[in-house]
C-alpha positions, 0 to 999 in steps of 0.5 A: 835482143836474142843475145840477151835471151840466151845469156840470161838462160845460160846464167840461169842454167849455171846458177842451177848447176852451182846450186845442185853442187852444194850438199846442204840447202840454204836454210831460210831464217825468218825473224821468228826463228832468230833463236828465240824458244817458241815455247818460252815466248808463249809461256811469257805472253800467256803470264802477261795476259793473265796478269793483265786480266787480273789487274784490269779486273781489280782496277775495275772493281776498285773504281766501281766500288767507290761510288760517285758524286751526285751533286746538288738538285738544281733549284725549283725555279717556277719559270722553268716550267711555264706552258703557255699554250696546250700541247696537241695531245692534250694538257698531259704529256704523252707518257703521263697518266691522263687526268681527263679520261674519267677514272 
């Protein structure tokens, strides 16, 4: 085990010496620096964003200006509003004007 540690230390030292002999440090290349111009990309996406805003606004204005279909009123069947017993709060609904309050 001691020999493995010594070998590891020696190989690291050799790698450091070899790296110090090179005159130019290696340049890190990320995907964003693959030769694209950042200002060009920013301007492109800014134009795409503004175009998207204008097109979505125009589409919303068109759709909302058309109106919508209301359909026919349902027939007033008398059996739809049959009340067989009084409500616990009285003959009127909770949010309706009370007819029996003496007004």
